[in-house]
N, C-alpha and C positions, 0 to 999 in steps of 0.2 A: 862756606863755599871757598874752595881753594883757587888761587890765581891760575893754576895750570888747567883747571877744568872750565873756568869762566871765560867767555869770549866778550870782547868789546866791539861794538859796531858804532862807528862815527859817521856823521853825514858828510857828504862831499861839500864843496864850496863853490860859490859863483866865481870868485876870483881865481884865475888859472894862468899858468904859463901859456905861451902861444905856440909851443912846440911839444912833441911827445915827451913824456917823462914818467918816472916811477910815480905811483899814486901818492906816496908820501911827499913828493916834491911838486907834483902837478898843481895841487890846490895851495894857494898862496895867501889866503885871507887870514885875518887875526883869529876868527872863530875856529876855523879848521886847525890852525896851529895850536890854539889853546886846548882843543879837544884831543888832538893827537898827543900833545905833551902830557896831559893828564892820563890818557889811556896807557901810555908807556910806563907810567908809575904804578898802575894797578894790574897789568897783565903782561905776559911775555909777548914780544913782537909777533910771533907766529899765531897768537890768539886775537890779533887786532885786525879788523876788516873795515873797509870804507863802503858805505852804501851810496853808490853813484847813481844819479838820475838816469844816466845813459847806459852804464854797463852792469848795474846791479851790484852784487857783492864782489869786491875785489880785495886782494891782499895788498899790503903796503908796497911790496916790491913788484907788483904787476905794472907793466908799461902801458900807459894809456895815451890816446890822442886827445887833445883839447876838444871841448864841445861847449855848446851854449844851449842848455836844456835844464829846466827845473822839474822837480818831482811833481807829478800830476799833469804835466803838459803832454800833448799828443807826442808820441814817440818815446816817452819816458818808460822806464822799466816797470813791469807789472809785479804784483804780489806773487803770482804764479811762477814767474821767472826767478824771483828771489828765493822762493821756496825750493825750486828745483836746484838752484845753485847751492843752497844750504845743505840739502840732502847729498848732493855730489861731493861737497867739501867735508861732509861728516860732522857738521855743526848744528844740524836741525835737532831740536830737543834739548840743547845745552842751555845752561844759565847764561843770560845775556845782560850786559850793561849797555844801555843805549844812550849815546851822546849826540844830540843834534836837535834840529828844529822839529816842530810838531808834525809836519807831514812825514818825516822820516821815522820818528818815534812811533807814529800811528801804524806804519807798515810793519815795523819790528814787533810791536805788541800784537798785531794780528797774526803773526807767524810763529811766535815763541810764547810758551806759557809762563816761563819764569823770566821776567824782564825787570831790571832795576834801572830807574831813571833818576840819577842824582841831581840833574839840573832842574827837575820839577820844583816849582815854587821859588826859584832863584831870581825871578824878575826877568827883565828884558835881556837882550843880547849882551850889552856891556856889563851888566851885573853877573851874567853867566861867565863871561870871559874873566872877570875879576875873581870869581869864586874858583874857577878852574886853575888860574895862575897861583892863587893862594894855596890850593891843595898841592899843586906841583912843588912849590917852594918848600912847604912843610915836609913833604916826602923826601926832598933832596937833603934835608939836614941830617 
C-alpha cells in the first residue's frame, strides 16, 4: 500500500483550546499530539483526517469551534454522517490506518473494509503514546 493512496484517521481529543482553531491545533492532549506526529510520518498531510465526535471527518486545516462531546454521547456524530462525509471527500473505500481509542476505531472499522490498526495490542494510553513517539523518532533519523 503506497503512502499516497492510504489515508490515516486519528481520533479527536478531550483537551482542546478554548477558542476556534485549525483541527491540528485545536486538540492539545498528549495522545492527539502523538497520533498526529506518527500520522505525519506515514502519510502526506492531505491524506490525514481527524474523526471528531462533534464534526465527523475533518481535515487538519479545517477551522473548528471548541466543544465538549465524547463519541457515543447524545449529539455526537453518527456512522451515517461519517460515511456521507467520506463519500463526499472521495475517501470511502480507500485503505485506512486508524489511530485512536476503541470507540473511534470501531466506527472506522464499520465503514471501511481495509483498516490497519497499529495501536492494537500496545497496552494502555501511555504505552500507546510511547510506541507512537518511538516510531516517530525512528522515522526522523
